PQR file with spaces between the fields and no chain letter, atoms N, CA, C, O and H, PARSE charges and radii, in Angstrom:
ATOM       1  N    MET     1      -8.180   77.305   81.530 -0.4000 1.5000
ATOM       2  CA   MET     1      -8.758   76.047   81.183 -0.0000 2.0000
ATOM       3  C    MET     1      -8.448   75.769   79.695  0.5500 1.7000
ATOM       4  O    MET     1      -8.277   76.695   78.902 -0.5500 1.4000
ATOM       5  N    GLY     2      -8.384   74.573   79.367 -0.4000 1.5000
ATOM       6  CA   GLY     2      -8.091   74.169   77.938 -0.0000 2.0000
ATOM       7  C    GLY     2      -9.371   74.100   77.174  0.5500 1.7000
ATOM       8  O    GLY     2     -10.436   74.449   77.685 -0.5500 1.4000
ATOM       9  H    GLY     2      -8.523   73.821   80.012  0.4000 1.0000
ATOM      10  N    ASN     3      -9.271   73.642   75.927 -0.4000 1.5000
ATOM      11  CA   ASN     3     -10.376   73.406   75.052 -0.0000 2.0000
ATOM      12  C    ASN     3     -10.778   72.001   75.194  0.5500 1.7000
ATOM      13  O    ASN     3     -10.214   71.113   74.555 -0.5500 1.4000
ATOM      14  H    ASN     3      -8.406   73.358   75.512  0.4000 1.0000
ATOM      15  N    TYR     4     -11.839   71.753   76.101 -0.4000 1.5000
ATOM      16  CA   TYR     4     -12.330   70.454   76.374 -0.0000 2.0000
ATOM      17  C    TYR     4     -13.757   70.375   76.206  0.5500 1.7000
ATOM      18  O    TYR     4     -14.416   71.402   76.049 -0.5500 1.4000
ATOM      19  H    TYR     4     -12.297   72.475   76.620  0.4000 1.0000
ATOM      20  N    GLN     5     -14.331   69.130   76.230 -0.4000 1.5000
ATOM      21  CA   GLN     5     -15.749   68.957   76.140 -0.0000 2.0000
ATOM      22  C    GLN     5     -16.262   68.334   77.378  0.5500 1.7000
ATOM      23  O    GLN     5     -15.712   67.343   77.857 -0.5500 1.4000
ATOM      24  H    GLN     5     -13.796   68.295   76.358  0.4000 1.0000
ATOM      25  N    ALA     6     -17.373   68.926   77.943 -0.4000 1.5000
ATOM      26  CA   ALA     6     -18.035   68.384   79.156 -0.0000 2.0000
ATOM      27  C    ALA     6     -19.522   68.222   78.845  0.5500 1.7000
ATOM      28  O    ALA     6     -20.147   69.140   78.314 -0.5500 1.4000
ATOM      29  H    ALA     6     -17.820   69.731   77.553  0.4000 1.0000
ATOM      30  N    HIS     7     -20.099   67.041   79.177 -0.4000 1.5000
ATOM      31  CA   HIS     7     -21.484   66.796   79.111 -0.0000 2.0000
ATOM      32  C    HIS     7     -22.231   67.835   79.919  0.5500 1.7000
ATOM      33  O    HIS     7     -21.700   68.223   80.960 -0.5500 1.4000
ATOM      34  H    HIS     7     -19.591   66.295   79.609  0.4000 1.0000
ATOM      35  N    PRO     8     -23.402   68.329   79.558 -0.5600 1.5000
ATOM      36  CA   PRO     8     -24.221   69.271   80.368  0.2800 2.0000
ATOM      37  C    PRO     8     -24.451   68.759   81.796  0.5500 1.7000
ATOM      38  O    PRO     8     -24.567   69.590   82.696 -0.5500 1.4000
ATOM      39  N    SER     9     -24.523   67.479   82.059 -0.4000 1.5000
ATOM      40  CA   SER     9     -24.727   66.983   83.432 -0.0000 2.0000
ATOM      41  C    SER     9     -23.504   66.868   84.280  0.5500 1.7000
ATOM      42  O    SER     9     -23.588   66.609   85.480 -0.5500 1.4000
ATOM      43  H    SER     9     -24.429   66.803   81.327  0.4000 1.0000
ATOM      44  N    ALA    10     -22.341   67.063   83.651 -0.4000 1.5000
ATOM      45  CA   ALA    10     -21.087   66.933   84.325 -0.0000 2.0000
ATOM      46  C    ALA    10     -20.896   68.259   85.112  0.5500 1.7000
ATOM      47  O    ALA    10     -21.422   69.296   84.708 -0.5500 1.4000
ATOM      48  H    ALA    10     -22.272   67.273   82.676  0.4000 1.0000
ATOM      49  N    HIS    11     -20.157   68.217   86.213 -0.4000 1.5000
ATOM      50  CA   HIS    11     -19.859   69.378   87.058 -0.0000 2.0000
ATOM      51  C    HIS    11     -18.384   69.514   87.238  0.5500 1.7000
ATOM      52  O    HIS    11     -17.714   68.668   87.830 -0.5500 1.4000
ATOM      53  H    HIS    11     -19.730   67.374   86.541  0.4000 1.0000
ATOM      54  N    VAL    12     -17.874   70.653   86.687 -0.4000 1.5000
ATOM      55  CA   VAL    12     -16.470   70.957   86.832 -0.0000 2.0000
ATOM      56  C    VAL    12     -16.359   72.205   87.695  0.5500 1.7000
ATOM      57  O    VAL    12     -16.837   73.276   87.322 -0.5500 1.4000
ATOM      58  H    VAL    12     -18.418   71.340   86.207  0.4000 1.0000
ATOM      59  N    GLU    13     -15.745   72.059   88.814 -0.4000 1.5000
ATOM      60  CA   GLU    13     -15.668   73.109   89.777 -0.0000 2.0000
ATOM      61  C    GLU    13     -14.563   74.169   89.461  0.5500 1.7000
ATOM      62  O    GLU    13     -13.616   73.928   88.713 -0.5500 1.4000
ATOM      63  H    GLU    13     -15.357   71.189   89.117  0.4000 1.0000
ATOM      64  N    ASN    14     -14.757   75.317   90.071 -0.4000 1.5000
ATOM      65  CA   ASN    14     -13.779   76.445   89.869 -0.0000 2.0000
ATOM      66  C    ASN    14     -12.337   76.030   90.177  0.5500 1.7000
ATOM      67  O    ASN    14     -12.080   75.150   90.998 -0.5500 1.4000
ATOM      68  H    ASN    14     -15.526   75.512   90.678  0.4000 1.0000
ATOM      69  N    ASN    15     -11.429   76.683   89.502 -0.4000 1.5000
ATOM      70  CA   ASN    15      -9.982   76.422   89.781 -0.0000 2.0000
ATOM      71  C    ASN    15      -9.507   75.068   89.282  0.5500 1.7000
ATOM      72  O    ASN    15      -8.379   74.681   89.586 -0.5500 1.4000
ATOM      73  H    ASN    15     -11.638   77.398   88.834  0.4000 1.0000
ATOM      74  N    SER    16     -10.329   74.316   88.516 -0.4000 1.5000
ATOM      75  CA   SER    16      -9.849   73.094   87.911 -0.0000 2.0000
ATOM      76  C    SER    16      -9.163   73.397   86.567  0.5500 1.7000
ATOM      77  O    SER    16      -9.586   74.302   85.848 -0.5500 1.4000
ATOM      78  H    SER    16     -11.246   74.630   88.269  0.4000 1.0000
ATOM      79  N    LYS    17      -8.139   72.667   86.239 -0.4000 1.5000
ATOM      80  CA   LYS    17      -7.456   72.881   84.960 -0.0000 2.0000
ATOM      81  C    LYS    17      -7.735   71.602   84.110  0.5500 1.7000
ATOM      82  O    LYS    17      -7.412   70.489   84.523 -0.5500 1.4000
ATOM      83  H    LYS    17      -7.794   71.931   86.823  0.4000 1.0000
ATOM      84  N    ILE    18      -8.313   71.789   82.974 -0.4000 1.5000
ATOM      85  CA   ILE    18      -8.622   70.663   82.082 -0.0000 2.0000
ATOM      86  C    ILE    18      -7.887   70.867   80.770  0.5500 1.7000
ATOM      87  O    ILE    18      -7.974   71.909   80.120 -0.5500 1.4000
ATOM      88  H    ILE    18      -8.575   72.694   82.638  0.4000 1.0000
ATOM      89  N    GLY    19      -7.145   69.797   80.410 -0.4000 1.5000
ATOM      90  CA   GLY    19      -6.284   69.908   79.175 -0.0000 2.0000
ATOM      91  C    GLY    19      -7.184   69.874   77.857  0.5500 1.7000
ATOM      92  O    GLY    19      -8.362   69.517   77.867 -0.5500 1.4000
ATOM      93  H    GLY    19      -7.075   68.951   80.938  0.4000 1.0000
ATOM      94  N    ASP    20      -6.513   70.272   76.762 -0.4000 1.5000
ATOM      95  CA   ASP    20      -7.175   70.260   75.496 -0.0000 2.0000
ATOM      96  C    ASP    20      -7.560   68.891   75.052  0.5500 1.7000
ATOM      97  O    ASP    20      -6.864   67.921   75.352 -0.5500 1.4000
ATOM      98  H    ASP    20      -5.556   70.561   76.753  0.4000 1.0000
ATOM      99  N    ASN    21      -8.628   68.787   74.360 -0.4000 1.5000
ATOM     100  CA   ASN    21      -9.196   67.486   73.754 -0.0000 2.0000
ATOM     101  C    ASN    21      -9.599   66.487   74.829  0.5500 1.7000
ATOM     102  O    ASN    21      -9.697   65.300   74.518 -0.5500 1.4000
ATOM     103  H    ASN    21      -9.193   69.575   74.116  0.4000 1.0000
ATOM     104  N    THR    22      -9.832   66.878   76.035 -0.4000 1.5000
ATOM     105  CA   THR    22     -10.325   66.015   77.102 -0.0000 2.0000
ATOM     106  C    THR    22     -11.821   65.993   77.059  0.5500 1.7000
ATOM     107  O    THR    22     -12.458   67.017   76.815 -0.5500 1.4000
ATOM     108  H    THR    22      -9.753   67.842   76.288  0.4000 1.0000
ATOM     109  N    ARG    23     -12.404   64.807   77.300 -0.4000 1.5000
ATOM     110  CA   ARG    23     -13.843   64.609   77.235 -0.0000 2.0000
ATOM     111  C    ARG    23     -14.287   64.194   78.672  0.5500 1.7000
ATOM     112  O    ARG    23     -13.690   63.306   79.280 -0.5500 1.4000
ATOM     113  H    ARG    23     -11.886   63.975   77.498  0.4000 1.0000
ATOM     114  N    ILE    24     -15.352   64.863   79.196 -0.4000 1.5000
ATOM     115  CA   ILE    24     -15.917   64.520   80.443 -0.0000 2.0000
ATOM     116  C    ILE    24     -17.385   64.163   80.243  0.5500 1.7000
ATOM     117  O    ILE    24     -18.186   64.978   79.786 -0.5500 1.4000
ATOM     118  H    ILE    24     -15.837   65.585   78.702  0.4000 1.0000
ATOM     119  N    TRP    25     -17.714   62.930   80.594 -0.4000 1.5000
ATOM     120  CA   TRP    25     -19.054   62.424   80.317 -0.0000 2.0000
ATOM     121  C    TRP    25     -20.071   62.606   81.392  0.5500 1.7000
ATOM     122  O    TRP    25     -19.805   63.240   82.413 -0.5500 1.4000
ATOM     123  H    TRP    25     -17.063   62.268   80.965  0.4000 1.0000
ATOM     124  N    HIS    26     -21.265   62.043   81.169 -0.4000 1.5000
ATOM     125  CA   HIS    26     -22.469   62.223   82.006 -0.0000 2.0000
ATOM     126  C    HIS    26     -22.203   62.076   83.520  0.5500 1.7000
ATOM     127  O    HIS    26     -21.536   61.136   83.954 -0.5500 1.4000
ATOM     128  H    HIS    26     -21.481   61.528   80.340  0.4000 1.0000
ATOM     129  N    PHE    27     -22.714   62.980   84.275 -0.4000 1.5000
ATOM     130  CA   PHE    27     -22.752   62.907   85.726 -0.0000 2.0000
ATOM     131  C    PHE    27     -21.407   62.862   86.331  0.5500 1.7000
ATOM     132  O    PHE    27     -21.324   62.478   87.497 -0.5500 1.4000
ATOM     133  H    PHE    27     -23.256   63.743   83.922  0.4000 1.0000
ATOM     134  N    SER    28     -20.327   63.208   85.678 -0.4000 1.5000
ATOM     135  CA   SER    28     -18.976   63.250   86.305 -0.0000 2.0000
ATOM     136  C    SER    28     -18.851   64.464   87.121  0.5500 1.7000
ATOM     137  O    SER    28     -19.564   65.441   86.890 -0.5500 1.4000
ATOM     138  H    SER    28     -20.394   63.520   84.730  0.4000 1.0000
ATOM     139  N    HIS    29     -17.943   64.453   88.102 -0.4000 1.5000
ATOM     140  CA   HIS    29     -17.765   65.527   89.004 -0.0000 2.0000
ATOM     141  C    HIS    29     -16.185   65.745   89.187  0.5500 1.7000
ATOM     142  O    HIS    29     -15.456   64.877   89.668 -0.5500 1.4000
ATOM     143  H    HIS    29     -17.364   63.659   88.289  0.4000 1.0000
ATOM     144  N    ILE    30     -15.774   66.903   88.785 -0.4000 1.5000
ATOM     145  CA   ILE    30     -14.371   67.304   88.927 -0.0000 2.0000
ATOM     146  C    ILE    30     -14.264   68.338   89.983  0.5500 1.7000
ATOM     147  O    ILE    30     -14.733   69.459   89.790 -0.5500 1.4000
ATOM     148  H    ILE    30     -16.366   67.607   88.394  0.4000 1.0000
ATOM     149  N    ARG    31     -13.662   68.013   91.107 -0.4000 1.5000
ATOM     150  CA   ARG    31     -13.614   68.978   92.246 -0.0000 2.0000
ATOM     151  C    ARG    31     -12.507   70.016   92.051  0.5500 1.7000
ATOM     152  O    ARG    31     -11.660   69.876   91.169 -0.5500 1.4000
ATOM     153  H    ARG    31     -13.281   67.102   91.264  0.4000 1.0000
ATOM     154  N    GLU    32     -12.528   71.119   92.933 -0.4000 1.5000
ATOM     155  CA   GLU    32     -11.687   72.204   92.830 -0.0000 2.0000
ATOM     156  C    GLU    32     -10.233   71.867   92.873  0.5500 1.7000
ATOM     157  O    GLU    32      -9.842   70.910   93.541 -0.5500 1.4000
ATOM     158  H    GLU    32     -13.216   71.232   93.649  0.4000 1.0000
ATOM     159  N    ASN    33      -9.384   72.653   92.156 -0.4000 1.5000
ATOM     160  CA   ASN    33      -7.982   72.520   92.123 -0.0000 2.0000
ATOM     161  C    ASN    33      -7.441   71.301   91.539  0.5500 1.7000
ATOM     162  O    ASN    33      -6.270   70.991   91.755 -0.5500 1.4000
ATOM     163  H    ASN    33      -9.702   73.431   91.613  0.4000 1.0000
ATOM     164  N    SER    34      -8.219   70.577   90.804 -0.4000 1.5000
ATOM     165  CA   SER    34      -7.757   69.263   90.108 -0.0000 2.0000
ATOM     166  C    SER    34      -7.211   69.691   88.785  0.5500 1.7000
ATOM     167  O    SER    34      -7.636   70.686   88.197 -0.5500 1.4000
ATOM     168  H    SER    34      -9.171   70.829   90.629  0.4000 1.0000
ATOM     169  N    GLU    35      -6.212   68.882   88.305 -0.4000 1.5000
ATOM     170  CA   GLU    35      -5.670   69.040   87.042 -0.0000 2.0000
ATOM     171  C    GLU    35      -5.768   67.774   86.190  0.5500 1.7000
ATOM     172  O    GLU    35      -5.280   66.703   86.550 -0.5500 1.4000
ATOM     173  H    GLU    35      -5.866   68.074   88.782  0.4000 1.0000
ATOM     174  N    ILE    36      -6.396   67.947   85.094 -0.4000 1.5000
ATOM     175  CA   ILE    36      -6.605   66.851   84.122 -0.0000 2.0000
ATOM     176  C    ILE    36      -5.801   67.167   82.867  0.5500 1.7000
ATOM     177  O    ILE    36      -5.895   68.266   82.321 -0.5500 1.4000
ATOM     178  H    ILE    36      -6.793   68.817   84.802  0.4000 1.0000
ATOM     179  N    GLY    37      -5.009   66.194   82.414 -0.4000 1.5000
ATOM     180  CA   GLY    37      -4.172   66.424   81.297 -0.0000 2.0000
ATOM     181  C    GLY    37      -4.945   66.440   79.925  0.5500 1.7000
ATOM     182  O    GLY    37      -6.171   66.424   79.822 -0.5500 1.4000
ATOM     183  H    GLY    37      -4.932   65.301   82.858  0.4000 1.0000
ATOM     184  N    LYS    38      -4.037   66.473   78.882 -0.4000 1.5000
ATOM     185  CA   LYS    38      -4.643   66.611   77.507 -0.0000 2.0000
ATOM     186  C    LYS    38      -5.072   65.232   77.067  0.5500 1.7000
ATOM     187  O    LYS    38      -4.522   64.218   77.496 -0.5500 1.4000
ATOM     188  H    LYS    38      -3.041   66.486   78.966  0.4000 1.0000
ATOM     189  N    ASN    39      -6.088   65.217   76.181 -0.4000 1.5000
ATOM     190  CA   ASN    39      -6.501   63.985   75.498 -0.0000 2.0000
ATOM     191  C    ASN    39      -7.035   62.875   76.458  0.5500 1.7000
ATOM     192  O    ASN    39      -6.874   61.684   76.192 -0.5500 1.4000
ATOM     193  H    ASN    39      -6.535   66.040   75.832  0.4000 1.0000
ATOM     194  N    CYS    40      -7.669   63.299   77.567 -0.4000 1.5000
ATOM     195  CA   CYS    40      -8.181   62.305   78.515 -0.0000 2.0000
ATOM     196  C    CYS    40      -9.669   62.030   78.241  0.5500 1.7000
ATOM     197  O    CYS    40     -10.352   62.795   77.560 -0.5500 1.4000
ATOM     198  H    CYS    40      -7.800   64.267   77.782  0.4000 1.0000
ATOM     199  N    ASN    41     -10.125   60.945   78.782 -0.4000 1.5000
ATOM     200  CA   ASN    41     -11.557   60.537   78.634 -0.0000 2.0000
ATOM     201  C    ASN    41     -11.983   60.124   80.031  0.5500 1.7000
ATOM     202  O    ASN    41     -11.523   59.116   80.567 -0.5500 1.4000
ATOM     203  H    ASN    41      -9.570   60.323   79.336  0.4000 1.0000
ATOM     204  N    LEU    42     -12.876   60.926   80.612 -0.4000 1.5000
ATOM     205  CA   LEU    42     -13.386   60.604   81.942 -0.0000 2.0000
ATOM     206  C    LEU    42     -14.835   60.146   81.699  0.5500 1.7000
ATOM     207  O    LEU    42     -15.703   60.907   81.274 -0.5500 1.4000
ATOM     208  H    LEU    42     -13.249   61.745   80.176  0.4000 1.0000
ATOM     209  N    GLY    43     -15.040   58.825   82.003 -0.4000 1.5000
ATOM     210  CA   GLY    43     -16.313   58.207   81.708 -0.0000 2.0000
ATOM     211  C    GLY    43     -17.444   58.647   82.610  0.5500 1.7000
ATOM     212  O    GLY    43     -17.254   59.476   83.500 -0.5500 1.4000
ATOM     213  H    GLY    43     -14.335   58.206   82.348  0.4000 1.0000
ATOM     214  N    LYS    44     -18.657   58.075   82.373 -0.4000 1.5000
ATOM     215  CA   LYS    44     -19.880   58.357   83.050 -0.0000 2.0000
ATOM     216  C    LYS    44     -19.717   58.137   84.586  0.5500 1.7000
ATOM     217  O    LYS    44     -19.272   57.086   85.047 -0.5500 1.4000
ATOM     218  H    LYS    44     -18.811   57.401   81.650  0.4000 1.0000
ATOM     219  N    GLY    45     -20.109   59.208   85.353 -0.4000 1.5000
ATOM     220  CA   GLY    45     -20.108   59.039   86.778 -0.0000 2.0000
ATOM     221  C    GLY    45     -18.712   59.115   87.484  0.5500 1.7000
ATOM     222  O    GLY    45     -18.616   58.801   88.670 -0.5500 1.4000
ATOM     223  H    GLY    45     -20.469   60.062   84.978  0.4000 1.0000
ATOM     224  N    VAL    46     -17.709   59.500   86.810 -0.4000 1.5000
ATOM     225  CA   VAL    46     -16.393   59.541   87.425 -0.0000 2.0000
ATOM     226  C    VAL    46     -16.317   60.683   88.420  0.5500 1.7000
ATOM     227  O    VAL    46     -16.830   61.770   88.154 -0.5500 1.4000
ATOM     228  H    VAL    46     -17.787   59.755   85.846  0.4000 1.0000
ATOM     229  N    TYR    47     -15.671   60.449   89.590 -0.4000 1.5000
ATOM     230  CA   TYR    47     -15.478   61.454   90.565 -0.0000 2.0000
ATOM     231  C    TYR    47     -14.014   61.679   90.778  0.5500 1.7000
ATOM     232  O    TYR    47     -13.293   60.751   91.143 -0.5500 1.4000
ATOM     233  H    TYR    47     -15.254   59.566   89.806  0.4000 1.0000
ATOM     234  N    ILE    48     -13.519   62.973   90.545 -0.4000 1.5000
ATOM     235  CA   ILE    48     -12.128   63.310   90.723 -0.0000 2.0000
ATOM     236  C    ILE    48     -12.127   64.270   91.957  0.5500 1.7000
ATOM     237  O    ILE    48     -12.784   65.311   91.925 -0.5500 1.4000
ATOM     238  H    ILE    48     -14.105   63.727   90.248  0.4000 1.0000
ATOM     239  N    ASP    49     -11.408   63.922   93.009 -0.4000 1.5000
ATOM     240  CA   ASP    49     -11.436   64.670   94.291 -0.0000 2.0000
ATOM     241  C    ASP    49     -10.564   65.935   94.162  0.5500 1.7000
ATOM     242  O    ASP    49      -9.957   66.202   93.125 -0.5500 1.4000
ATOM     243  H    ASP    49     -10.875   63.077   93.036  0.4000 1.0000
ATOM     244  N    VAL    50     -10.537   66.686   95.250 -0.4000 1.5000
ATOM     245  CA   VAL    50      -9.802   67.983   95.318 -0.0000 2.0000
ATOM     246  C    VAL    50      -8.317   67.641   95.208  0.5500 1.7000
ATOM     247  O    VAL    50      -7.831   66.649   95.752 -0.5500 1.4000
ATOM     248  H    VAL    50     -11.030   66.470   96.093  0.4000 1.0000
ATOM     249  N    ASN    51      -7.597   68.545   94.449 -0.4000 1.5000
ATOM     250  CA   ASN    51      -6.204   68.578   94.270 -0.0000 2.0000
ATOM     251  C    ASN    51      -5.593   67.353   93.633  0.5500 1.7000
ATOM     252  O    ASN    51      -4.400   67.101   93.803 -0.5500 1.4000
ATOM     253  H    ASN    51      -7.991   69.351   94.007  0.4000 1.0000
ATOM     254  N    VAL    52      -6.421   66.546   92.867 -0.4000 1.5000
ATOM     255  CA   VAL    52      -5.894   65.394   92.151 -0.0000 2.0000
ATOM     256  C    VAL    52      -5.238   65.857   90.833  0.5500 1.7000
ATOM     257  O    VAL    52      -5.697   66.818   90.216 -0.5500 1.4000
ATOM     258  H    VAL    52      -7.390   66.750   92.729  0.4000 1.0000
ATOM     259  N    LYS    53      -4.205   65.192   90.426 -0.4000 1.5000
ATOM     260  CA   LYS    53      -3.509   65.491   89.199 -0.0000 2.0000
ATOM     261  C    LYS    53      -3.487   64.233   88.313  0.5500 1.7000
ATOM     262  O    LYS    53      -3.016   63.175   88.730 -0.5500 1.4000
ATOM     263  H    LYS    53      -3.833   64.412   90.927  0.4000 1.0000
ATOM     264  N    ILE    54      -3.982   64.366   87.139 -0.4000 1.5000
ATOM     265  CA   ILE    54      -4.045   63.302   86.207 -0.0000 2.0000
ATOM     266  C    ILE    54      -3.232   63.650   84.944  0.5500 1.7000
ATOM     267  O    ILE    54      -3.386   64.750   84.413 -0.5500 1.4000
ATOM     268  H    ILE    54      -4.365   65.225   86.800  0.4000 1.0000
ATOM     269  N    GLY    55      -2.417   62.787   84.478 -0.4000 1.5000
ATOM     270  CA   GLY    55      -1.525   63.112   83.354 -0.0000 2.0000
ATOM     271  C    GLY    55      -2.260   63.126   81.969  0.5500 1.7000
ATOM     272  O    GLY    55      -3.490   63.099   81.926 -0.5500 1.4000
ATOM     273  H    GLY    55      -2.293   61.893   84.910  0.4000 1.0000
ATOM     274  N    ASN    56      -1.531   63.165   80.901 -0.4000 1.5000
ATOM     275  CA   ASN    56      -2.062   63.142   79.532 -0.0000 2.0000
ATOM     276  C    ASN    56      -2.445   61.729   79.101  0.5500 1.7000
ATOM     277  O    ASN    56      -1.899   60.725   79.560 -0.5500 1.4000
ATOM     278  H    ASN    56      -0.531   63.186   80.936  0.4000 1.0000
ATOM     279  N    ASN    57      -3.441   61.715   78.169 -0.4000 1.5000
ATOM     280  CA   ASN    57      -3.867   60.425   77.478 -0.0000 2.0000
ATOM     281  C    ASN    57      -4.333   59.376   78.483  0.5500 1.7000
ATOM     282  O    ASN    57      -3.995   58.205   78.308 -0.5500 1.4000
ATOM     283  H    ASN    57      -3.885   62.530   77.796  0.4000 1.0000
ATOM     284  N    VAL    58      -5.114   59.735   79.561 -0.4000 1.5000
ATOM     285  CA   VAL    58      -5.552   58.811   80.536 -0.0000 2.0000
ATOM     286  C    VAL    58      -7.027   58.597   80.314  0.5500 1.7000
ATOM     287  O    VAL    58      -7.761   59.541   80.021 -0.5500 1.4000
ATOM     288  H    VAL    58      -5.389   60.685   79.704  0.4000 1.0000
ATOM     289  N    LYS    59      -7.480   57.330   80.456 -0.4000 1.5000
ATOM     290  CA   LYS    59      -8.867   57.014   80.410 -0.0000 2.0000
ATOM     291  C    LYS    59      -9.342   56.462   81.736  0.5500 1.7000
ATOM     292  O    LYS    59      -8.776   55.501   82.259 -0.5500 1.4000
ATOM     293  H    LYS    59      -6.884   56.563   80.694  0.4000 1.0000
ATOM     294  N    ILE    60     -10.398   57.081   82.286 -0.4000 1.5000
ATOM     295  CA   ILE    60     -10.951   56.584   83.605 -0.0000 2.0000
ATOM     296  C    ILE    60     -12.384   56.275   83.348  0.5500 1.7000
ATOM     297  O    ILE    60     -13.146   57.103   82.849 -0.5500 1.4000
ATOM     298  H    ILE    60     -10.857   57.861   81.862  0.4000 1.0000
ATOM     299  N    GLN    61     -12.750   55.047   83.702 -0.4000 1.5000
ATOM     300  CA   GLN    61     -14.127   54.629   83.585 -0.0000 2.0000
ATOM     301  C    GLN    61     -14.820   54.394   84.949  0.5500 1.7000
ATOM     302  O    GLN    61     -14.174   54.204   85.979 -0.5500 1.4000
ATOM     303  H    GLN    61     -12.131   54.374   84.108  0.4000 1.0000
ATOM     304  N    ASN    62     -16.161   54.418   84.899 -0.4000 1.5000
ATOM     305  CA   ASN    62     -16.824   54.272   86.156 -0.0000 2.0000
ATOM     306  C    ASN    62     -16.774   52.861   86.653  0.5500 1.7000
ATOM     307  O    ASN    62     -17.300   52.565   87.726 -0.5500 1.4000
ATOM     308  H    ASN    62     -16.686   54.573   84.062  0.4000 1.0000
């Protein structure tokens, strides 16, 4: 896993890969085997399903 920030209420499951400088906000859920790129911003309540791949510099809002 990279050097990322996740809010305490966010849930990042095992085997997920999160890129450097990515931020994961309140109540977000990142499922197993997902890949999130560098410098991403996943907003409040975002749900990323199993095996999803997201590139670098992506912003996803609720």
